[in-house]
N, C-alpha and C positions, 0 to 999 in steps of 0.2 A: 246384588255385587259382597262381598266383602267389604265390614265396615272398617278393619283394621288398615296399616300399611306397612305390610310385612315387607321382609327381604330386600332389605335396603342396605348399604354399608355400612353405613351409623348403627343399624341397630346389631352389628358385628361388631361392632368398633370394642375394644378392649378400653374399660374406665380406668385412668389412673387412681391410686389409693385415696389420696385428698381430693374427695368431691367437690367437696365449696371453694377450693383455690383454684380448682383445676378449670374451674368454670369463669378465669378472667375471658372479658371481651374480646379479645384479639385472640387468643388460643382458639375459642371456640368458633367463629365467624370463621378461620384456618379453617377448621376441621369441616366445616358443614360445607364449604364450599367445595372444600376435596373431596369429599364424600357422599351429599345426599346428592344422588341424581333423581331426575324426574319418578317421582312415583305412578307405576302402573296399576291399574285394579281392572279388575273385571267385569264386564260391560251390564248395568242391573238387568235381570231377568223380565222381560215385556209381564204387566203385571195391569190387570185390570179390575183389581179390590174395590169393591165399591161400601159404601157404609153400611153396616151391617142391619141386615132386617128384624134383629131380633134385639135391638136397641128399643127400648122404650121411654128413653129418659129425653129423646125429641130436640136433642142438640145442647141440654143444661144439665149437664152432668162433666162440672171442670175438676182439674187436680193440679199439685206444685210440688216437686220433689228436688229443691237444691241442693246442692249446685248442679247436678247433670247426670242422665243416664250413664255416660261414658265412665265409667271407672277402672277402667285399664289402659296402661299408654308404654308403648315399646320402649326401651333404652334410648332410640332417640326424639320420641317426644318429651322422654324426661329432661333430657339433656337440653333441649328448646325450650323447654318451661323454666326451668331452673335458669339458664344465661338470659332468658328475654322476655319471659312471661308468656308463650305463645302457649295457648292451651287447646288440647288435642280437639277435634270434632269431638262435641254435645258434651264437653266436661263442663262447664258449668253456664249452659246457654239458659239454665233455667235461675239461678242465680239472679239475676239482671230482675227480670220480673216479680219474683218473692221478694227484695228489697223496694223493690218501688212502690207497694203498694203501702208501706210507711207514708211516702207523700201523698199517695195518690187516692186513697181510700177515702176521703174528706169529699170529692166528686165522684165518686164512682155510682156509676149505672150498671144494670144488666151488662147493657149493650157493651159495655168496658170490662167486664170480668174476666174474659179470655187476653186482655191487656198483661193480667197478673196471672194468669192461674193457664193451664194448659186445655184444649179440648179433650176430654176424655172420653168422647165419643168411641164404642166400638167401631173395629174397625180403619181403615185407610185409604181414601181416596186415589184414585188411581196416579189423579196426577201431584200425587202427595209421597210415590213411594222414592224412598232413595236406594233401598237393596231391599231383594229377597232371592234367600240361601236357604239350599234345602242340606239339611245339617247331617255331616258322614254321609251325603251322598242318599241319604232317604229319602223315599218315594210317599212317605207317607206324614209328611209337617215339613211346614213352611216355617218360616222365619223374616216379617217383612219389617223393614223399618220404614219409619216417616223420616221426613224430611227436616221440621221442626224440630223435634227433640230427642231421635235416634232410638225411640223406645219400641221392644220388639214385640208384635204381634203375632203370637205362635199359634198356627191352625194345623191341625193333626186331623187325619180321618180315622187314625186309631187311639185307643188310649196307650200304647206303648209310644208310637212316635210322638206324641203330643204333648209326654212329659220328656221324652228324653230331648224333642228340643227346646221345652224349658231349662231344662240342665245344661244344654248347650250353651242358650242366650245368658244364664248365668255367668258362668263361664269366660264367656264373651266380655261380662260388663264388670265381674268383679271378681275374679279368679284370684289375683292378690290379698284381696281381703277376707275369702272365705277362708284362704289356706292360713290368713295372721287368726282368722276365730275360731278354726277346728285345734290349734294349736293354744291358743286363749283357755277354750274348754278345758284344755289337758294338761295345765299348767305349765306346757312347752314353750311358752314365746318366746323369751329370753335366749333361750337355744336356737329357736327362728329365727329371729328377727333382729337379735341385739339385745343388750344388755341394760340402756339406756334405762335409766332409773323408770321411767312412765310405763316402761315395759315390766319391770320389777313389779312394781304396785298392782298393774292391768292383772296378772298372774295368778299374782298373790290374793286380788278380792277376790276370783270370782273360785281360783281352784279351795280357798279356805271353807266356802259355802256349797261345792261340790266335788269334794276329792273323789273323784271316780276312778274302778281299775277300764281294765277293758273287757274284763267281765262283766261288771256292771251296765255298762253301756250296751252289751252284749242282750243282756238279759232284758231290760228295759223295751226293746227291741219286741223279743221273744215273748215278754207279758202284755204289751200293747197288740200285738197281732192275735195273739190268743184269747184277748179277754172283746176281740170286737168283732169276730163272725168275719162275715163275707170283705163288710169293712175294711177290717184289715185288714184281711188279706189285701184286698184292692189297693191299701196304702202302702204295704211293703212292696207290690207290682209297681206301685208309682213311684216310691224312693229307688226301686232298683235301676227303673228306665230313665230318671231324673240323673242319677249318678252316671249311667252307661254316655248319656250325655254329656255331664261337665269330663270325663276323661277320653270323650272324643273329642273335645276342643283341646286338653291338655297336649295329646299326641297331635294335634294334626300342629297346632301353636307352635311347639317345640321342634317339630320335624321344619316347619315352614320359619322358625326361627321369628316370631311375632307375638310369643310370649309376653308377659308383662315385666317389665325392663328391673322390675325390681328384684328378682332372682339375680340378675347380674351385680346389682348392688348390694346385695345382702352375701353374696359369695356362694349362691346353691348353681350357678350358669357360669361357664365360661362365654364370654362375650364372641371369643374369636373362635375356639375348638368349640362350642357347644357343649362342651362335657357337662357333665353334673345333669340331675335327676330332678324331677317339677313330681312329687309323689302323687299317684294315684289317690281317690277320693274313694274312700268305703262307706258303709249303713251308717258303720259308728259314727265317723265324723259327722251325719245330721244329727246325733242325740247330742254330742258334744257342744255343739254349735248351739243347740237348742237350750241347754243346759247354762249357758253365757247369755242369752235372750229371754228367757224366765226369770233368771236370779236380777238381773238388771231392771225389767219391767214388768215383772208379774209375781213375785214372791213379797206379799206384806206379812209384817209381823216380827217377831224377835224383840231386841232390847230389855227383856224381860231382869238383867242381873243389872241393867243400868238404871230400872224403875225402883229396882229392889233400895240400890245406893241411895236413889235421891230419898224416897219413903224414911229408909233410917236416918238421915240426914235432916229430915222435917221433923222425927221423930224424936230426934234426939236434941234440936232446937226447942220445941214445944212442948214434951211429952207426947205418949202414947195417941191420946184420944185427941189432941189438938190438933198434933202433926200428924195423923191422918187424916183430919178434915179440910188440911192445909195444901195437902199432897193433890188431894182429891178435885180440890177447887184449881188446881190448875193443871191437872191431870185431862177436864174436861171432855170426860168418857162422853157424854150424851146432853151437849150445854143445849137447851132450849132456844140460843141466839144462833144457830149455827146455820147456816147455808144447808141446803138439801136439796139432793137431784130428784127423789120422789118426794114431792112438799106436799100432796093431798092430805096428809095426816096417816098414813098408812103406819102402823109399826111392823118392823121386822125385829126381833129382838136377837142380839149374837152377843157374845163376849162382854154379857154384862157384870156388873158388880154381886156378886153371891151375898144373900144377906149375912151367911157366916163363912168362912172361905176355910178349905179343908185342904190339909197335906203341903200348907205352905211350907217353903223352905229358904227363909230370910239367913243372908249369910253373915257368919259374926262381922262386927265392928272391924273394920283394917286386913281383913284376912285373904277379900279378893283378887286373886291375879290373874291378868287374862295370859291365856295356852299360847305360849311362840310357837308361833309356824316355821322361821324362817333357821336354819342351823349351818354350819361349816361354811361361815361366811371368807370368800378369799377375796382378792383385788378389788375391784371395784364395787363388789357386794359389799364391804366392809366401809363404805366411805358413809361420812354424816348424812347424804343427800339420799344414798339408799335407805340406808333405816329410818329416814324421814319417812319416803314414800311406804316404807313399810307399815309403819303405823301411821301412816292414813288411811293404806288398803284397810288394815285391820277395823279402824274407826269406823268407815264405810260397810264394811259387811255386817258388824255385831249390830247397828244401830237400827231404831224402827222406823227413822226419819227416812225411807227411802224415796228417793228421789222418783216421783213418779212420772210428774210431766203430763203431756195431754190435755185438750180439752174438748169440747161438744157444744156445741148450739143447736138445737132442734124445734122447731116450732110446727103446730099441727094445720094441716091444711085450712081449719076453722077457723083461722087468725091470718092467712095469707092474702095477698090480693088475687092470685090463681084459683085458690080452695085449695091445693095442694101442697101436701108437707112443705117443705125445705129445712135442709141441715146443713151446715158449715163444721166439719169437724176433722181430727187427725188428730196421728199421736207426736208428741215432744220427745223426739228420741236423741235431742242433743246434733252437733254439727261437725261433720267427719267428712274427711276426702279422701277416697270416697266416702259415699254415704253408707250408712249400716243397713237403711234402704233400699229399693232397686225396684224402679216402676215394671212391668209387662201389661200384657193383654193375653190370657191363653185360652181358647176356643179348640173344644173336643168332644169326645163321645163322655158325656158326665162332667163336663167340664165347661165354663161361661163364665168369664170375670175378667177386670180387670183392676189393676189395685198397685198396690206395694206390699213386699215381701222382704224380710229379710235376707241379705246376701246369702246363698247355700241353703236357704229354706222354703227356696221360690216353688216346691212343684205345685205349691198351690199359691194365691193369692190372699192374703191375711186379711190387709186391710184394703178396701173397695169399694167395686160396683159388681153387681151381677146386669142380669138381662133387664130387670123393672126395680131392684132395690140395690141401695147402699148401705154400707156399716163402718163401724169404726167403732173406737176403744179407747179407752182414758187405762192409765191404773189407781186401782182400786185401793188399796191398803188395808182391808181386811185381816186379822191376823190367823194364820195359817201355818204359824211355826210358834212352839212351846218352849220353854227350856225347863228342864229337867234336873236334879240335883240325884246323882248318882253317888250310891256310898261306898267308899272305895275301902278295899278287903286285900291283904297279904302286902299289897305294896300300891305303889299310883297309878299301876298299870295295868290294876284288875278291880272290879266294881262287882256288886250286889246286883246279880238280876233275880228276882222272884224267890230270892234266898242262898242262892249258889253264886261262888265267887268265878266271875268270867274274867276270861282273859280280853282286855282291850284288840283293838283290828290296828295294827299300824300301818299306813299307806303312805307313801315317799315317792317325790322327785325330785332327781339331782339334774341341775340347771347348770351349763355353764357357758361363755360367751367369749368370743374375741372381736377384736374391732375390725371393722368390714367399712367400706364406701358408703354404706347408708349411714352406719351407726359408728363413730369412732370411741365410743364408749370402750374403757381400758379393759382387758382380759377379766374377768372373773366368774365367781361358782359360788352357788348354794344349794345347801337340800331342804327343801321342803316337806315338811312331817305333819301327820294327820291321825290322832287316836282316835275312832270311831267306834262304838258302842251298838249297842241295839236300838239305843234312847237316839241315836244322831251322832255327829262330831263333837268330841270335845272343845269349849271353847274357853271356860275359867277354871280354875283351882280357887278354894276356898272351904271355910270350914262352917260348918252347921250346928248348933248348938255343940263346938268344942270335936263333932266327929268329920273326919278329910270326905273332903267330893270334890266330884268331876260334875261343872254344869255343862250341860250338852244341851245340843237344838233339833230338835226335832221339825222338820216343815214337811206337810203333806204332798208335798210335791217333789220332794227328795225319791228318787231316783224312781221317778214319774215324770219326768219331761216330754217323750215322746208321747204322750196318753190323747196330748191335746191334738194329734195332726189328725183324729179322725174328726172334732169339731170345725178345723179347717177342709178338710174334705168335702162336709156338707156344704159350707156356707157358699162353696166353687159351684157345687151342683144342680144345676138349673130346675131338677126335678124333685131337690128335697125343700128348697126354700123359693116359697112361694107365698107367707103369709107372715104376721108377724109373731104367729105362734109359732111356725117351722122356723123362724129365725130362733128364738129363744130356747128351742129343744138343741138347734143347732151349737150354741154357746153354751150350752150346760155342758156340751162334753170338752170344754175346755179347764184344766184344772189351774191355769196362771189365775189372779186374781187382778179379772180386770173388770171396768164397768163396760158394756156392750149394748151401740148403736145404733137402731132401724128407724129407715125412712124410704116408704115406695109413694106410690100416689096419691094413696088413699089413710096411711097409716102410718103411727111412729110406734114404737117399743123401745124399751129398756130390758136389761136385765145383767143381772152382779156375778159373775162368774167364780168358780175357784172352789177347790176342796175343803169347805167348810168344817173341820171332825167335831165332833159330838162328842163334848168333852165332861167329862164325870162331875157330877151333881157336889158343888160345893167349888170347885175349881175356882179361883181365879187367874183368868188366862193374864193378867199384866205382870206375875211373879212366878219366882220357880217353883217347880212343887216337887215333893217328893218321886223318886225312880220308882213308885210301888205300884201294883197292879191296882188298887182303889183309887189312882190317880190319874191312871192313864185314858187314853180316847179309846172312848168304847168300842168295842168288839176290835183293835187294834189286831195285825198280825205283825209282827217285829221281821219276819221272814221277808213278806210281799212292801210292808210299811202301807199295810190296807186298813183301813177302820171304816165305822160308820160316820157318814155325813147329811149333814143339814140339807134336806130333800130341796129341790127348785122352788117349791112354794113359799119357803122359809129365806129364798134371797130375795134381796129390793129386787121388784120390778114392775115393769110397767107396760100399758098397752093406750097411747092415744091420750096421754096426760096432755093438757095444753099447752105446754111447751118445757123441754130437759135442759139443762146444764151442766155441764160439767167440769170443773179444774181440779181434778183429784179432792175435791170436798168432801163430805159425810154424805153418803149414800140416801139414808132414811133415816126416818125416827127411830129409836133405840137400836141400831145398828153401828157399833162398834169397832172405830178406826183404829188401826193400829198406832199411826201416828200421833204425838201429841198436836197439838192446834188448830183442833177442829171447831172452833169457837166462834165469838160474833164477828169477828174481823178475819177474812180468809181471802183468798185471791178468786175464788168460785164467786164472790161478792160482787166484783166488776164485770163478769157475765151476766148473774142474776140480774143487778139493777138495771142494766140495759136492753135485756131479752123483754124482762116485766114490762119495762115500759111500752117497745116496742109492739109486744102482744094487746098492751090494754088500747095502743090507739087501734090496732088492726092495721090492716093491709098490707103484711108484712111482707117482703120480695128477696130476691138472692144476693141483693148489693145491700140492700137496707140489715139484711142481721149479716153479711160480711163487713159492713164498716161498724156494725156494734163489735164485733171480733175484734177489728181491727183499732178500733179507738180502746178496747180495753187491753190491747195487746203494748200499747206505751203510755199506758196508764204505772204510778207511783203507786202500788196500794197507800202505801203509809199517808200519801199525801191528803188522794182520795176521800180517805173513810175516817185517818186516825189525826192527822195534823188540825183541822177546823178544830176539832175537841181542845187540841194541847195550845190552839190558839184562845181558845176561849177562855182556859182558864188564865193562860196570860193577861188576856186582856180585859179581866174582870177587877184592875186597878189601870191606873195610867201607867204606863210603860215611860220612864223617866231615863233611862240607861240610853243614850245615844246609840251606842252600839246595839244592842239589845232592839230597839227600837228600828234602827234600820233592818236591822233581821227581821222583825215582824213583817215590816212592809214588804220587804222582798217575797220571805212565805206567803203573805195574804194574796198579794196580787198572782204568784203561782197557783196559788188554789182557784182564784177569780177565772185564772187565763185556761184553764180543764187539770192541775195537776198531770200534765204529760211530762216525761221527756222524749221532745220531739226536735228535730232540727228546724233549724230558723228557716230553712228553705232546703229542698230537696240537694243531698249532695253537701250541703255547707261544713256540715262535720263539726259542728258548735250547734250546743243547744238552746231552746230560746229558755230564758229564767234561769241559764246556768249557775249564776250566785245563788238562786233559793236551793235547787237542785244539789248544790257543792255542800250548801248549810246542812241541808239537812241529812246528807247521806254524813256529814259528819258528827250531827246532833244526836241522832237514834242509839248508836251505842251509851251514847256520854248520857244521854236521859234515861234509860233502863234503866241503865247504873246506878244514877243516885236516884231513880226512884221505888227501887225495890230491892237495892242491898242493902242498907241500914234496916230496914225492915227484916229480910230473909236472915240475912247474914251473911259471910263470903260465901261457907261452906254449901250448905242449903243453894244460894244464889248460885255456885259453881255446877253444884249437882244440877238444878235443874235445865243450867244452861246447856249441858250435856244432854238432858234428855229432847232438849227444843234449844236450835238455834237461835239468836240472839236477832240475826238480822240475816238477810237474803237478797241483796241489794245489785242491781245489773252488774254491777264492777267485783264484787265479792267472787272470790274462788269457790267455787260449789257446783255442783251437779256431776254428770259422767266425765265432762273432759275441763272440769275446774274452771276457770276463769273465762271469760267470753261465750260463754254457754246459751247465752240467750233465756232459757227459761229462767223465772226471780219469782221471789214473794210466796213460795211453796209455804215455807217456813219461818216463823217468826214471833217475837213478844208482841204483836200489833192487837192481838186479843186482849193480851193481859192489860196492855197498857189503856186500852180500848175502854175495859169495862171498867178498869181502876178509877182512870181520870171520871168518870162518869159518876162514880160513886163520890168522888169528893166533889164533882159539883151538884151533889144531890138529885140527880137523875135517877129514874128507875132503872134497873142493870136485873134483867132475869139471869139466873146461872151466876152469879156475882164470885169474886173470889172473895175468900174467908174472912179478909180483914181489906182495909185501905190503907194502901202503903205509902203512896205522895205524899210526903211531908207528913207522914205520920200521920195522916189523915183528915190533916185539915188544910182549908183551901191556900192560905196565905206559904204558909210552909211549902207546899205542892208548887205556888207558884215562884217562891223562890230559887226553888232547887231548879226550876225550867228555864229559869233567865240568866241563873246564874250557868248551866249547862249551854245552852244557847249561846252565850256571850262565848265563851272558850271553841266553840263550834262555828263559829262565823267567822274568830280571829283564824284559824287554818287557812294556811294555803292549798291551794289546787292540787299542789304538789306533792302538800302532805298526806292529805283525803286521796288523790290517787297516786299512791309513789313509783306507778311504773311497774314493768314487767319484761317477760322476754317480745311480746308483743307493742308496746306502747311507751311512749318516753312519760318521764314524770311529770304530772300536773295536766296529760290531757283527757280532758271527764271524756270526749265523745268517744277517744278510741281506747276509754275505760271499760264502757260499757260496749264497747263493738262485739258482733258475735264474729267468731272465726273459725272457720272450716279446718281442723283440727286433723292435720296429715296423718294419713294411713298407709300413704305410700308418696313416689316421688315427685307428684301434681301438687302444687300448693294455689290457692286461690286469694284473693284480696279479702279483707276487711269488709261487712255489712254494718247499716245500723241495728241500734239495740231493736227486736221486736219480743215480743213474748208471745209467741204463736207456736202451733204447730211446724212439724217440720216438714212433714208429708200434710197436704192438707185436703181436703174437697168439699167442692159447691155443689149441693145437688138441687134439682127440684126435676120429680119425674112427672110425663106430660100423660102416660097413661098405664096399664098391665097388661097381663096376659091373662 
């Protein structure tokens, strides 16, 4: 039966302009009483669907994806949600179980796993069928939805029908979100959804990274198909069928008036006359969507200009030789104390420091300016809020500190109770309403999988399980982006390419908006402009040795976001993936920078994907180089942006290692990651320490590995791995100051209790050890500054802070959704503090900093600096440490940390307690194999 509730009078009711004010209790009650008649739905089709015979997991595969499967809501449902908090069916029924693991993990057993996760078995038992739909009246595909979660189980007898069903189901669950993100990918969000500053920042962030024309999008498709033989042709057919399914749902929901209510609230549809259109999807929309996802989660590198600026600052402070030594010690390219995913000692050299750098194009001091993106601002686009959003978007795009997120814990069967491998893994993709990802099961000719896919790209399951294997990914961050200095000629918009003065290509987007019911932002407009060269888009202007240059960024996946479709197709093909080796072969076809993990009933595997360019000899990937033939990627063709890439064997890879962990940490020995911070303390250590202990004891179970993940998810990395050393310095003499002594006692008690940010009891909305948490949150930035700024000097300290943020506590505004994003402790100075404090204490340090900083290297002076800053921190009130925002009042510590499902549509959800864990997560243990 249809899942939606179409054709009610309320669906057609026009919503007044001032939507929030309109929703007074009396008026909405009267409206609903007058208009909401009993909803009629077609009876569910008789179904005897049984659990699938091709499922080899034995009921031991589970998953979770909050807030819920249903990401579409009619106008009536939005009105009810806004007025009374009433949720549409399956809009948030996975949020509660997800939230409850924070308090329930300590007593978790295998039998209780599905209290916190969904049963991810194939198929739906006949008594659990909520609906069975033949989309578009087709006879070759059925969409069955289960009662518990409403997940679509798509079964087709033809390949076309199966993919048509996948498109139809995607539109049922995420049509509005898909529409939003196809506009984000084209840099046209504000014109579509409104001019809110967050919308301005979002479209600017992604369009700066992938300023494609419609012709570029189509060329990507053409090249991907042409270069992949029969699989390329099949991918094209699958994508076209998928789009046909999407468009069939658009037509049905439009004529039936049960389309998402956001189309009315944003002025695209009229709720009375039904005037207006919902544009059909086309195949280039899928590439626009893929460019957003690839940019956000799978494009490591960049930041070479920022690296150059901090190097110059170090050399200015210390001289060239010593300054370079200082810079390298903070960069930690190949830190011997860094936690590794491949930890057997195998080396995979990549992007290593050359003996003698060639072709470097470091800017002249003070000459660097960022290339403007936005021009001709009018109205609300010219406000301080709007320009601030632009600055944040630019900084996010141009840094190497990409918010990777995601984690994985995988244990070989040699160390489990059953003898079968166990995996707990998934991506941290932020928290949105509706969620960026969506669940589905897809069964058809050449397709057999269940799991999560990004909305609008769900012709294949992207992260999930097959018949007898599961796979997942974390963002890896190796460097596939280089910065080139193109020498200008004639004027600022021509550059030398192989000696010829060549015009830059200007690409523009002009967006305008006016207030709508959904977004009351005043009318405004602006023009985005990017100059493109053969070496990529222009990001900065500068001089090098007095010559005027433009700095461009060239990404190996630029103009190639569509290529990865082949790898995902293979992962869904039961006739292709049958072993660890064939799994690794499949993900080699994915050019996004990801760490991929695999588990079946006997084996585990790992592979690091991405098109790693082969750089010219002597080129240092950390810094800009001259745009000259001698320093280009080997065999680089600027027309297609293709080059020679490192072979699969050179990528970190492994089969059946004792265990694997990943939390966006360093992949392997000698494999340089683009972001800074891969040192002695990394959030990957939170997993490493726990899993290593489990493996040493043996007898690992699904519940014990899940408990390890959940325990790490509540840990404060600073408190667990760095605070004990800070306290060791402070306690090297008796603390006589009463304020400092009280703070030390609170911090010590917290460390003894486990250093967790955990509620006193489930739902209390108050932390145990709350004072200690407040003190550390306040102390960390103060102690880091007091420890390092006197020695580095303000300029170099500020420059290094641009390369690597000081802190990333749960309450900080970070990640793809700003504050309340869950993911925490990815980037910070914890390794620097750890190494420096150990050095001051006289302890052994491998790969230490070039000098001692705390207290100038003396224990007593370091202790004085720590106590002084600790006293200041202890004196700050909760309201000062947690100043409040649009979600929380000042001083509310729990709320400041809490996770918010950021609204991308009309449905809102409540806050949940902080957890640092994947958004979509699997717990799997296969019992048999084909």
